[in-house]
Structure formats: C-alpha cells, structure tokens
N, C-alpha and C positions, 0 to 999 in steps of 0.2 A: 152531796157527799156519792162517788162510786160504789159500786157493787164491790169492786176488786182492790177497795184501798185497805192499805195494808199498814198506814200511818198517816196522821196529820195532827199537825204544831204549828207554834209559834214560838220567835227567838226565845233564847233563856235571858231571866233577868241579867245574865252576866252580860249581855250585851249593853244594857243600859247600864252599866254600873257606874259609870262616870255622874248621870244624871240623878243616879239614887244615892251619892254619895252628896253632891250638892244641895239634894232636897234636906237631906238631913244636917249639912251643914247650915245651911241657910236658917232652918226650924231651930237651932239650937241657937244659933245666934240672936233670932227673935224672942228667946224665952230669957238670955243673957242679956241681952238689950233693957228689958223691964225690970231688973236688977241696978240700972247704973244711974246715975244721978242728972242723966241728962235730960233736959228741959222737954225735950220734944219724943220722950223715949217711946209712946205707944204709938206715935208715927211710924217711929221707924222700926216699931216690930210687926206692925201691919205691912209697911213695905218688905221686910224680909219675908214675912211669911208667903206675900203675894208671890215674893220672885220664887220663895221654895214650892209653890202651888204650881208655877208654871214647868219648872223643872220635873214634878213627879207629874205631871199632865202629858208632858212632852215622852217623858218615859213608859208612860202607859201609851200611849198615840204608838210609838215605835212596836210596842210589843206586840199590842193586839190588832194592828193595821196591817200586818204581816203573818200571812196565813201559807203554811208549807205542805204538798201531802206526795207521797210517793206509794205506787199503786203496779201490780203487776206489769204494767205496759208504760209508765211512764214518772218522771219527777217533776212537780211543778211548784212555782212562788207566785204568791197573788199579792202583789203589792195595795194598799191601799183600803178606805173605809169608803170614804163618798165617792172617789172616783176610784176605780180599780183598773191593774195593768197586770197582766198574766204572761209567766215564761212558764215554756213547757216543753220539754223533750223526754223524746222516745227513750226506753230502757236498751230499745236495741239498737239507736245511734250516740249513744254513748261512749265517748273514745279516750278520755282524760277524768278521772276524780281526784280532786286535789282535798288533803285535810291540812287545814296553817292553824297551828297552835301556837301562841307564845310563852313565853316560862309558865306566867298565870294560868295559862288555859290549860298546862300540862300538869300544874299543881292542881287546880281544880275539876281536872275533866273536861272540858270543853274546847270548841274547836271550830272554823267558818271550813264549812264544806263547799265547796264548788265542783258542778256537773259541765261537762261539755263537749261538743260534739264534734265533725270532721270538718274545718273549713270555716272554721272559727277562731280567732286572735283571742277572746277573753270567754269567759265561761260563761255561759247561759242562765242556769240557776247558780244562785249563791244561797245558802243556809247560815247566814250569820249565827255566830255565837249557839251552833248547835251543840246540848249535850251529847257527848258522846256515851257508850255504852259501859257501863260500869265494868272493869274487867276485874277477872278473879284473883288475888293475890294470896301468894302463900307467904304468911309470915314466919 
C-alpha cells in the first residue's frame, strides 16, 4: 500500500445480493426438503446445500478478489486473486466521473462509480456497488 493512500476497499455486499439471496433460498430449500416424505430427501438436501455453497463461494470470490484504491495521485482497481489485472488512472487525467444508481441503490445508498480519461470510449476504472457517503438528513 502506498504512503499517500487515502482509501482502499472491496465491492459492497450489495454487488453480490443476487448470489447471496440464492444462497439463502437454496439453504432454506435444503432444510425444508428434510421434512418431506421424499424417498431421497437426504440426497436432495445435500445437493441443495452444495448449490448454496457454490453461490456463497461465488459471492465471496467476487467481493474479495476485487480491490480498489484511491490515493492523492491515482485511482486504481485490481481484479483477481490468483492472476491479477490492474486498471489505474492518474487523478490529473480524470475527465469524467459517473455515479450510476438504480432505484434500490438510491434507497440503500450505493451505486457504481466510473472514472474515465480523455480519449477513451469507456470507463477505465469502475468501482461496482460502492457504498456512497452517508448523507446528513434533516428530518
């Protein structure tokens, strides 16, 4: 980690919401299948738990294999655990910053942040499902 690092993090769990929900649903289905009269209920429960485990490991891999760093001089995204790919853009070269939020993102205060530099058609550094700063609200 560089000395001038101001923030480092991983994607929000909201980025893995679908896989986390699938994990819970398959886990519940495994438990429910044990209370049925099905002849092979133990095998069905084991298969459903295995599928739930695959979804859970996929969500964890997605969350922990992507790392993001913001420093005083650059913004970077590193993808991968075993083999890695790093995208970096100098702060002085940033021409465009886009925050994309769905309706759920607006409700739960998260969104995808995209950084672009001049001469590029697409964003160079993307921070998916990044939790935005808590806003002070006057109620």
